[in-house]
C-alpha positions as CSV (number, residue, x, y, z in Angstrom):
1,M,76.6,-89.9,-77.1
2,T,75.3,-90.4,-73.5
3,A,71.7,-91.0,-72.8
4,L,69.5,-87.9,-72.2
5,S,67.9,-87.3,-68.8
6,L,64.5,-85.7,-68.4
7,A,66.1,-82.5,-67.0
8,E,68.4,-82.3,-70.0
9,L,65.5,-82.8,-72.4
10,R,63.6,-80.0,-70.8
11,A,66.5,-77.6,-70.6
12,D,67.9,-78.2,-74.1
13,G,64.3,-78.5,-75.5
14,Q,63.5,-75.1,-74.3
15,E,66.6,-73.6,-75.9
16,F,65.7,-75.4,-79.1
17,M,62.2,-74.1,-79.1
18,E,63.4,-70.5,-78.4
19,A,65.8,-70.7,-81.4
20,V,63.3,-72.1,-83.8
21,S,60.6,-69.6,-82.7
22,R,62.9,-66.7,-83.1
23,E,63.8,-67.9,-86.6
24,Y,60.2,-68.2,-87.7
25,Y,59.3,-64.8,-86.2
26,Q,62.1,-63.1,-88.1
27,A,61.1,-64.8,-91.4
28,Y,57.4,-64.4,-91.1
29,S,57.6,-60.8,-89.9
30,G,59.7,-59.7,-92.8
31,L,62.9,-59.2,-90.8
32,K,64.6,-61.9,-92.8
33,P,64.0,-63.1,-96.4
34,S,63.9,-66.7,-95.3
35,A,64.4,-69.0,-92.3
36,E,67.5,-71.0,-91.6
37,L,66.2,-74.0,-89.8
38,Q,68.6,-76.7,-90.7
39,P,71.5,-75.3,-88.6
40,I,69.2,-75.1,-85.6
41,Y,68.3,-78.7,-85.9
42,E,71.9,-79.7,-86.3
43,R,72.9,-77.7,-83.2
44,Y,70.2,-79.3,-81.2
45,A,70.4,-82.8,-82.7
46,R,70.4,-84.3,-79.2
47,V,66.8,-83.2,-78.4
48,T,65.4,-83.8,-81.9
49,G,66.9,-87.2,-82.5
50,E,66.0,-90.8,-81.8
51,G,67.4,-90.8,-78.3
52,A,65.0,-88.0,-77.3
53,L,62.1,-89.9,-78.9
54,E,63.0,-93.1,-77.0
55,L,63.2,-91.2,-73.7
56,A,59.7,-89.6,-74.3
57,T,58.3,-92.9,-75.3
58,H,59.6,-94.7,-72.2
59,L,58.3,-91.8,-69.9
60,F,54.9,-92.1,-71.5
61,R,54.6,-95.9,-71.2
62,D,55.9,-95.9,-67.6
63,A,53.7,-93.1,-66.2
64,T,50.5,-93.7,-64.4
65,P,47.4,-92.4,-66.4
66,G,45.8,-89.4,-64.7
67,T,48.9,-88.1,-63.1
68,D,50.9,-85.0,-63.9
69,A,53.8,-87.3,-64.8
70,H,51.6,-89.0,-67.4
71,R,50.4,-85.6,-68.8
72,S,54.0,-84.3,-68.9
73,A,55.2,-87.5,-70.8
74,Q,52.3,-87.3,-73.2
75,L,53.1,-83.7,-74.2
76,L,56.8,-84.5,-74.5
77,L,56.0,-87.5,-76.7
78,E,53.7,-85.5,-78.9
79,W,56.4,-82.8,-79.3
80,Q,59.0,-85.4,-80.1
81,V,56.8,-87.0,-82.8
82,E,56.4,-83.6,-84.3
83,S,60.1,-82.8,-84.0
84,Q,61.0,-86.0,-85.9
85,T,58.9,-84.7,-88.8
86,S,60.1,-81.1,-88.6
87,R,63.8,-82.1,-88.4
88,R,63.5,-84.2,-91.6
89,L,61.5,-81.5,-93.3
90,A,63.6,-78.5,-92.3
91,A,65.1,-78.0,-95.8
92,H,61.6,-78.3,-97.3
93,D,60.2,-75.8,-94.9
94,E,63.0,-73.4,-95.7
95,R,62.1,-73.6,-99.4
96,E,58.4,-72.9,-98.7
97,I,59.2,-69.9,-96.5
98,A,61.6,-68.5,-99.0
99,W,59.0,-69.0,-101.8
100,E,56.2,-67.2,-99.9
101,A,58.5,-64.3,-99.1
102,S,59.8,-63.8,-102.6
103,A,56.9,-64.9,-104.9
104,L,55.2,-62.4,-107.1
105,V,51.8,-62.8,-108.6
106,R,51.8,-61.6,-112.2
107,L,48.5,-59.8,-113.1
108,P,47.0,-59.7,-116.6
109,D,47.7,-56.0,-116.9
110,G,51.4,-56.6,-116.6
111,G,51.7,-55.5,-112.9
112,S,52.6,-57.8,-110.0
113,I,51.9,-58.0,-106.3
114,P,53.9,-59.9,-103.7
115,Y,52.2,-63.1,-102.8
116,Q,52.3,-62.2,-99.1
117,R,50.3,-59.0,-99.7
118,L,47.8,-60.3,-102.3
119,A,45.2,-61.5,-99.8
120,I,45.0,-58.0,-98.4
121,E,44.6,-56.4,-101.9
122,I,41.9,-58.9,-102.8
123,A,40.0,-58.3,-99.6
124,N,40.2,-54.5,-100.1
125,A,39.3,-54.6,-103.8
126,T,35.9,-53.1,-104.8
127,D,36.5,-53.8,-108.5
128,R,35.2,-57.3,-108.9
129,P,36.7,-58.0,-112.4
130,W,40.1,-57.1,-111.0
131,R,39.5,-59.2,-107.9
132,L,38.7,-62.2,-110.0
133,Q,41.7,-61.7,-112.3
134,A,44.0,-61.4,-109.2
135,E,42.5,-64.5,-107.6
136,Q,42.9,-66.5,-110.9
137,A,46.5,-65.3,-111.2
138,R,47.2,-66.4,-107.6
139,S,45.6,-69.7,-108.2
140,T,47.7,-70.3,-111.3
141,L,50.9,-69.5,-109.5
142,V,50.0,-71.6,-106.5
143,H,49.0,-74.6,-108.6
144,A,52.3,-74.5,-110.5
145,E,54.7,-73.8,-107.6
146,L,53.4,-73.8,-104.0
147,A,50.8,-76.6,-104.2
148,P,53.4,-79.3,-105.2
149,L,55.6,-78.2,-102.3
150,K,52.7,-78.5,-99.9
151,R,51.5,-81.8,-101.2
152,E,55.0,-83.3,-101.0
153,R,55.4,-82.1,-97.4
154,L,52.1,-83.6,-96.4
155,M,53.0,-87.0,-98.0
156,I,56.4,-87.1,-96.3
157,E,54.9,-86.0,-92.9
158,K,52.3,-88.7,-93.1
159,D,54.9,-91.4,-93.9
160,I,57.2,-90.3,-91.1
161,I,54.6,-90.2,-88.4
162,E,53.1,-93.5,-89.4
163,S,56.6,-95.1,-89.5
164,L,57.0,-94.2,-85.8
165,Q,54.2,-96.7,-85.0
166,V,52.8,-94.8,-82.0
167,A,49.3,-95.9,-83.1
168,D,47.7,-97.5,-86.1
169,G,47.8,-94.7,-88.7
170,Y,48.2,-90.9,-88.7
171,N,44.7,-90.1,-87.4
172,A,44.9,-92.6,-84.5
173,T,48.4,-91.2,-83.6
174,F,46.9,-87.7,-83.3
175,T,44.2,-89.0,-81.0
176,A,46.6,-91.0,-78.9
177,L,49.0,-88.1,-78.4
178,S,46.6,-85.1,-78.3
179,G,43.9,-86.6,-76.1
180,I,41.4,-85.3,-78.6
181,D,38.7,-87.7,-79.8
182,L,39.0,-87.0,-83.5
183,T,36.2,-89.3,-84.5
184,G,33.9,-87.8,-82.0
185,L,34.7,-84.2,-83.0
186,I,34.2,-85.0,-86.6
187,A,30.7,-86.4,-85.8
188,E,30.0,-83.1,-83.9
189,C,31.1,-81.2,-87.0
190,E,28.8,-83.2,-89.2
191,G,26.0,-82.5,-86.8
192,F,26.8,-78.8,-86.7
193,L,26.7,-78.6,-90.5
194,R,23.3,-80.3,-90.6
195,D,21.9,-78.3,-87.8
196,T,22.9,-74.9,-89.3
197,Q,22.2,-75.7,-92.9
198,A,18.7,-74.0,-93.0
199,M,20.2,-71.0,-91.2
200,W,23.0,-70.8,-93.7
201,D,20.6,-71.2,-96.7
202,E,18.6,-68.3,-95.4
203,V,21.4,-65.8,-94.6
204,Y,24.0,-66.5,-97.3
205,P,22.0,-65.4,-100.4
206,E,21.0,-62.1,-98.8
207,R,24.5,-61.3,-97.6
208,V,26.0,-62.0,-101.0
209,R,23.5,-60.1,-103.0
210,R,23.6,-57.1,-100.7
211,G,27.3,-57.1,-100.0
212,L,28.7,-58.1,-103.4
213,G,25.9,-57.3,-105.8
214,I,26.1,-60.8,-107.4
215,E,24.1,-64.0,-107.4
216,P,24.9,-66.4,-104.6
217,G,26.1,-69.2,-107.0
218,E,28.7,-66.8,-108.6
219,A,30.7,-66.0,-105.4
220,T,34.3,-67.3,-105.2
221,R,36.6,-67.6,-102.3
222,G,38.2,-64.3,-103.4
223,D,34.7,-62.7,-103.1
224,A,34.4,-64.2,-99.6
225,L,37.5,-62.3,-98.6
226,A,36.0,-59.0,-99.8
227,L,32.6,-59.7,-98.3
228,L,34.0,-60.6,-94.9
229,R,36.2,-57.6,-94.9
230,A,33.0,-55.5,-94.3
231,R,34.4,-52.3,-95.6
232,E,31.1,-50.5,-95.0
233,F,32.0,-50.3,-91.3
234,D,35.6,-49.0,-91.7
235,R,34.9,-45.4,-90.6
236,H,33.6,-46.7,-87.3
237,F,36.9,-48.5,-86.6
238,P,39.7,-46.0,-87.0
239,G,43.1,-47.6,-87.4
240,G,45.0,-44.7,-85.9
241,S,43.4,-45.2,-82.5
242,M,42.9,-48.9,-82.5
243,E,46.0,-50.0,-80.5
244,R,45.6,-47.4,-77.9
245,T,41.9,-48.0,-77.5
246,I,42.4,-51.7,-77.0
247,R,45.3,-51.3,-74.6
248,D,43.2,-48.9,-72.5
249,Q,40.4,-51.4,-72.4
250,V,42.7,-54.2,-71.2
251,Q,44.0,-51.9,-68.5
252,E,40.5,-51.2,-67.4
253,M,40.0,-54.9,-66.7
254,G,43.1,-55.0,-64.5
255,I,45.7,-56.4,-66.9
256,D,48.9,-54.6,-68.1
257,P,48.7,-55.1,-71.9
258,E,52.5,-55.0,-72.1
259,A,52.9,-57.4,-69.2
260,A,55.7,-55.2,-67.8
261,G,57.5,-55.2,-71.1
262,R,57.2,-58.9,-71.9
263,V,54.7,-58.3,-74.7
264,R,56.1,-56.4,-77.7
265,F,53.9,-55.0,-80.5
266,D,54.9,-55.3,-84.1
267,T,51.9,-53.8,-85.9
268,G,53.2,-51.7,-88.7
269,E,53.5,-52.3,-92.5
270,R,56.6,-54.1,-93.6
271,E,57.5,-55.6,-96.9
272,G,57.8,-59.4,-96.6
273,K,55.6,-59.5,-93.5
274,R,52.9,-62.2,-93.6
275,S,49.4,-61.0,-94.3
276,R,48.1,-63.4,-91.7
277,A,48.8,-62.0,-88.2
278,F,50.5,-64.2,-85.6
279,C,51.8,-64.3,-82.0
280,A,55.4,-65.3,-81.6
281,P,56.5,-66.4,-78.1
282,L,60.3,-66.3,-78.2
283,K,60.9,-66.8,-74.5
284,V,58.0,-67.9,-72.4
285,P,56.9,-65.9,-70.5
286,D,59.6,-63.2,-71.0
287,E,59.6,-62.2,-74.6
288,V,56.4,-62.4,-76.7
289,Y,55.7,-60.6,-80.0
290,L,52.3,-59.6,-81.4
291,V,52.7,-59.4,-85.2
292,L,50.0,-57.7,-87.4
293,R,50.1,-56.5,-91.0
294,P,47.2,-54.0,-91.2
295,H,44.3,-54.8,-93.5
296,G,42.0,-51.9,-92.4
297,G,38.8,-51.5,-90.5
298,Q,37.0,-53.9,-88.2
299,S,39.1,-56.8,-89.3
300,D,42.2,-55.2,-87.8
301,Y,40.4,-54.7,-84.5
302,S,39.3,-58.4,-84.3
303,T,42.8,-59.6,-85.4
304,F,44.6,-57.4,-82.9
305,L,42.4,-58.6,-80.1
306,H,42.9,-62.2,-81.2
307,E,46.7,-62.0,-81.1
308,L,46.6,-60.0,-77.9
309,G,44.7,-62.9,-76.2
310,H,47.6,-65.2,-77.3
311,A,50.3,-62.7,-76.2
312,L,48.8,-62.2,-72.7
313,H,48.4,-65.9,-72.2
314,F,52.1,-66.6,-73.0
315,A,53.4,-63.5,-71.1
316,Y,51.4,-64.3,-67.9
317,M,52.2,-68.1,-67.7
318,R,53.8,-69.1,-64.4
319,P,57.6,-69.3,-65.0
320,D,57.9,-72.2,-62.6
321,H,55.9,-74.5,-64.8
322,P,58.1,-77.1,-66.5
323,F,59.1,-76.6,-70.2
324,E,56.3,-78.9,-71.6
325,F,53.5,-77.0,-69.9
326,R,54.6,-73.6,-71.0
327,W,55.8,-74.5,-74.6
328,L,53.7,-77.5,-75.5
329,G,50.2,-78.7,-74.7
330,D,46.7,-78.4,-76.2
331,N,46.7,-75.2,-78.3
332,S,42.9,-75.2,-78.0
333,I,43.6,-73.4,-74.8
334,T,45.5,-70.5,-76.1
335,E,43.2,-70.3,-79.2
336,A,40.3,-70.1,-76.8
337,Y,41.8,-67.1,-75.0
338,A,42.5,-65.4,-78.4
339,M,38.9,-66.0,-79.4
340,L,37.7,-64.7,-76.0
341,F,39.2,-61.4,-76.9
342,D,38.4,-61.2,-80.6
343,H,34.8,-62.1,-79.9
344,L,34.5,-58.8,-78.0
345,T,33.8,-57.3,-81.4
346,Q,30.5,-59.3,-81.3
347,D,29.5,-57.7,-77.9
348,A,27.1,-54.8,-78.3
349,G,28.3,-53.2,-75.0
350,W,32.0,-53.4,-76.0
351,L,31.2,-52.0,-79.4
352,R,29.3,-49.0,-78.0
353,R,32.1,-48.2,-75.6
354,Y,35.3,-48.8,-77.6
355,T,34.3,-48.1,-81.3
356,Q,32.5,-45.3,-83.1
357,L,29.5,-47.5,-84.1
358,G,26.4,-45.6,-83.2
359,A,23.0,-47.1,-82.3
360,P,21.7,-46.9,-85.9
361,M,24.7,-49.0,-87.3
362,L,25.0,-51.5,-84.4
363,P,22.4,-54.0,-85.5
364,A,23.7,-54.2,-89.0
365,F,27.2,-54.8,-87.7
366,L,26.1,-57.5,-85.4
367,R,24.2,-59.3,-88.2
368,S,27.4,-59.1,-90.3
369,A,29.4,-60.6,-87.4
370,G,26.9,-63.4,-87.0
371,F,27.2,-64.2,-90.7
372,E,31.0,-64.2,-90.4
373,E,30.9,-66.5,-87.3
374,L,28.6,-68.9,-89.0
375,H,30.8,-69.0,-92.1
376,F,34.0,-69.6,-90.3
377,L,32.5,-72.4,-88.1
378,R,31.0,-74.1,-91.1
379,R,34.3,-73.7,-93.0
380,Y,36.4,-75.2,-90.2
381,C,34.0,-78.1,-89.7
382,A,34.3,-78.9,-93.4
383,K,38.1,-78.5,-93.2
384,L,38.4,-81.0,-90.4
385,I,36.3,-83.5,-92.2
386,Y,38.3,-83.1,-95.4
387,E,41.7,-83.2,-93.5
388,A,40.7,-86.5,-91.8
389,Q,40.2,-88.0,-95.3
390,V,43.6,-86.6,-96.4
391,Y,45.4,-88.4,-93.6
392,L,43.3,-91.5,-93.5
393,G,44.9,-92.4,-96.9
394,N,41.9,-94.1,-98.4
395,I,41.6,-91.6,-101.2
396,P,44.3,-91.2,-103.9
397,W,46.3,-87.9,-103.6
398,D,45.2,-86.9,-107.1
399,A,41.6,-87.2,-106.2
400,L,41.8,-85.0,-103.1
401,P,41.6,-81.6,-104.8
402,S,38.1,-82.3,-106.1
403,L,37.1,-83.6,-102.7
404,Y,38.4,-80.3,-101.2
405,V,36.3,-78.2,-103.6
406,E,33.2,-80.3,-102.9
407,A,33.6,-80.3,-99.1
408,L,34.3,-76.6,-98.7
409,G,31.9,-75.6,-101.3
410,D,29.0,-77.6,-99.8
411,A,29.7,-76.0,-96.4
412,T,30.1,-72.4,-97.4
413,T,28.6,-72.2,-100.9
414,F,31.6,-70.1,-102.0
415,R,33.4,-71.6,-105.0
416,Y,36.8,-73.0,-104.1
417,D,39.7,-73.8,-106.4
418,E,41.5,-77.2,-106.5
419,S,44.9,-75.4,-106.4
420,D,44.3,-74.7,-102.7
421,A,43.6,-78.4,-101.7
422,F,47.1,-78.8,-100.1
423,V,47.7,-75.1,-99.2
424,D,44.5,-74.5,-97.2
425,L,45.4,-77.2,-94.8
426,D,47.2,-76.9,-91.5
427,P,49.3,-80.0,-90.5
428,R,48.4,-82.1,-87.5
429,F,44.8,-81.2,-87.4
430,Y,45.1,-77.7,-86.1
431,S,41.6,-77.2,-87.3
432,A,40.5,-79.5,-84.4
433,R,42.3,-77.1,-82.0
434,Y,40.4,-74.1,-83.4
435,L,37.0,-75.9,-83.2
436,R,37.5,-76.9,-79.6
437,A,38.7,-73.4,-78.9
438,W,35.4,-72.0,-80.2
439,Q,33.6,-74.4,-77.8
440,L,35.8,-73.5,-74.8
441,R,35.5,-69.8,-75.5
442,A,31.8,-70.0,-75.1
443,V,32.2,-71.7,-71.7
444,L,34.8,-69.1,-70.6
445,A,32.6,-66.2,-71.7
446,D,29.6,-67.4,-69.8
447,T,31.8,-67.9,-66.7
448,L,33.1,-64.4,-66.9
449,V,29.6,-63.0,-67.3
450,S,28.3,-64.9,-64.3
451,R,31.3,-63.8,-62.2
452,F,31.8,-60.2,-63.4
453,D,28.6,-59.2,-65.2
454,E,28.1,-58.6,-68.9
455,D,30.8,-55.9,-69.0
456,W,33.5,-58.1,-67.6
457,F,35.8,-56.7,-70.2
458,R,36.1,-53.5,-68.1
459,N,35.7,-55.0,-64.6
460,P,39.0,-54.5,-62.8
461,S,38.5,-57.8,-61.0
462,A,38.1,-59.8,-64.2
463,G,41.6,-59.4,-65.4
464,P,43.4,-60.7,-62.2
465,W,41.0,-63.7,-62.2
466,M,41.9,-64.5,-65.8
467,V,45.6,-64.2,-65.1
468,E,45.5,-66.4,-62.0
469,Q,42.9,-69.0,-63.1
470,L,43.6,-69.2,-66.8
471,F,46.8,-67.6,-68.2
472,A,49.0,-68.7,-65.3
473,E,48.1,-72.3,-65.8
474,A,49.8,-72.3,-69.2
475,Q,48.6,-75.3,-71.3
476,R,48.8,-78.1,-68.7
477,E,45.1,-78.9,-69.2
478,L,43.2,-80.1,-72.2
479,A,40.3,-77.9,-73.4
480,H,37.5,-80.1,-72.0
481,E,39.4,-80.4,-68.7
482,Q,39.5,-76.6,-68.3
483,A,35.8,-76.3,-69.2
484,Q,35.1,-78.7,-66.4
485,R,37.3,-77.0,-63.9
486,V,36.1,-73.4,-64.4
487,S,32.4,-74.1,-65.0
488,G,31.5,-77.8,-64.7
489,R,30.3,-77.9,-68.3
490,Q,31.0,-80.1,-71.3
491,L,32.3,-78.7,-74.6
492,S,29.7,-78.5,-77.4
493,F,28.6,-76.5,-80.4
494,A,25.1,-75.8,-78.9
495,P,26.0,-72.4,-77.2
496,L,27.7,-71.3,-80.5
497,V,24.5,-71.9,-82.5
498,G,22.5,-69.9,-79.9
499,A,24.9,-67.0,-80.0
500,I,24.8,-66.9,-83.9
501,E,21.0,-66.9,-83.9
502,R,21.0,-63.9,-81.5
503,L,23.5,-62.0,-83.7
504,L,21.6,-62.7,-86.9
505,A,18.4,-61.5,-85.1
506,S,19.9,-58.2,-84.1
């Protein structure tokens, strides 16, 4: 086999990513019962094999730091390291996807619910005894069948990445390839948990007692799903008009929500569709799917907005960017755009204009949103700290479930189950991307307000600026670099703490 050139790696790599993305989209959206990944890896063996990794490694070592060539090579090498793992784990991933699509959770009353739908049913359940039984049945099934698959995958992934010897260990490899200071971010997370502990201790008991009618120490993760679902506000967020309302709002700010047909909406109920919404870019920027399985109420509005932020980003990228800047890069960027849109449901002006929340209900909803924001930030800080311990390798695998329960429980007070220790974990520190996205979103939101006023979300000049200055640039920058470019500011948790305090004081 002849040696790969950079042009061939880019061209064939794009074809490979399009094929894999289409396969995942069809499986996760319920259009296929499972994914057939192995044939794709076989078909594109040239761009997922050792020769491609060697080329990316040489490009990275030879490029001058600080140049576009160095950034390009860094992204290609990060992608190649991930591809080495994914290629060897393709059969394993197929089994996981097939299991999630077909698994049934057997309930004590003799009934059953598809695993993919159970989270929706638990979140919507008002009967707490049923909710607890359903959660226990899920936990039992996950412990017996899914958790072993997930644990095995994590162990293999860790071994493969460390065997490539890019850096000294899994965590150091992530830092070297992503450009994210993992140690520094973990220290920030520890600081955030300390700084917000008193706030959490004050707001958590009141929310649990009022929202669930139970004592704070009794609340489980299943109860958290029901509490955060915030059903009491459903009538103010009608599902039938949601998509049209949000599309109209995006048009008001000067953006075509369909991007001239490049964005396609897959928002209906379908058996086998994942309960967790997602955005699937199949051809960037020409074919992007927004996939949502409805839960109901305000959570659907927030989720739709989140995925729309992703979809608009992918659909408005400059097509002349090279493959690696459109398909790869720091996903903190696209997650920040998604959060920029979903956090509109925390904006009083947006809520008054685009929902049916009246003045009497608005303060209660904003306080609920503040609680949800604080919960998720504390949860993701704890997840990152826990995941760093998982990959560091100093703690035996059998001891990690108890560490997971302790870490997540200390941060959120909700009672977690050991069965989720290897399931509630995204590979390659995606939690770090989310946390930096939260920080970047705050910077971008302040920039939009300063440029286009507080109602930037309906300013016809705001959308074109976002397309030109943000979306079009794809993911060439790292999150902290974009923050510097658009505002001259550093990323931090400080503005997030201030925003949460204002919401809780509503």
